[in-house]
C-alpha positions in Angstrom: 0.0 0.0 0.0 1.5 3.4 -1.0 1.3 6.5 1.0 -1.0 9.3 -0.1 0.7 12.1 -1.9 1.4 15.2 0.1 -1.2 18.0 -0.4 -0.2 20.8 -2.7 1.8 23.6 -1.0 -0.3 26.3 0.7 -0.4 29.9 -0.4 2.1 31.3 2.2 0.6 34.8 2.2 -2.9 33.6 2.9 -1.6 31.2 5.6 0.2 34.1 7.2 -3.0 36.2 7.3 -4.8 33.4 9.0 -2.0 32.8 11.5 -1.8 36.5 12.3 -5.6 36.6 13.0 -5.3 33.6 15.3 -2.4 35.3 17.1 -4.3 38.6 17.5 -7.5 37.0 18.6 -6.8 33.6 20.3 -3.2 32.5 20.7 -1.2 35.7 21.3 1.8 34.9 19.1 1.7 31.1 19.6 -0.6 30.1 16.7 2.2 29.1 14.3 3.9 26.9 16.9 0.5 25.3 17.8 -0.3 24.4 14.2 2.3 21.6 13.9 0.6 20.2 10.8 -1.4 22.0 8.2 -3.8 19.1 8.1 -4.5 18.9 11.8 -8.0 19.7 13.0 -8.4 23.2 14.5 -11.4 22.1 16.5 -10.0 18.8 17.9 -6.7 20.4 18.8 -8.0 23.5 20.5 -6.9 26.0 17.9 -10.5 27.3 17.5 -13.9 26.7 19.0 -17.2 27.1 17.1 -17.5 30.8 17.9 -13.9 31.3 16.7 -14.7 29.7 13.4 -17.6 32.1 12.9 -15.3 35.1 13.8 -12.6 33.8 11.5 -15.0 33.4 8.6 -16.3 36.9 9.0 -12.8 38.2 9.1 -11.8 36.3 6.0 -14.9 37.6 4.1 -14.0 41.1 5.0 -10.2 40.9 4.5 -10.5 39.0 1.2 -13.6 40.8 0.0 -15.4 37.5 -0.9 -18.4 35.7 0.4 -18.2 32.2 1.8 -21.3 30.3 0.8 -22.9 29.1 4.0 -23.5 25.7 2.5 -19.7 25.4 2.2 -19.1 25.9 6.0 -18.1 22.4 6.9 -15.2 20.6 8.5 -14.2 19.4 5.1 -13.5 23.0 4.0 -12.5 24.8 7.2 -11.3 22.5 10.0 -7.6 22.9 9.5 -5.2 25.3 7.8 -4.7 23.2 4.7 -8.4 22.8 4.1 -9.2 26.4 4.7 -6.4 27.8 2.5 -7.2 25.3 -0.3 -10.9 26.2 -0.2 -10.2 30.0 -0.2 -7.6 29.8 -3.1 -10.1 27.8 -5.1 -12.9 30.3 -4.4 -14.0 32.1 -7.6 -13.7 35.5 -6.0 -10.3 35.0 -4.5 -7.8 37.6 -5.8 -5.0 37.0 -3.3 -4.2 38.8 -0.1 
């Protein structure tokens, strides 16, 4: 059985925007060290709670001037740095940070 291929590299500028928001609002400079794997669950690893997800989505919509379809708000798209960045980069209105 072969290992799964590594996910595509993440947009570093977008990842930085998210880490900085986490630092400013939840982890006070420790977010990057807490996110030991871009595929780890934010919810199950204490990075964000449900209210934090709502606040982060609202920030992302404002900062990136795009609207996240409420039907897309799921762990498959947002519960982890990798999932979130890949979803946002693929969003039709994403123009970079």
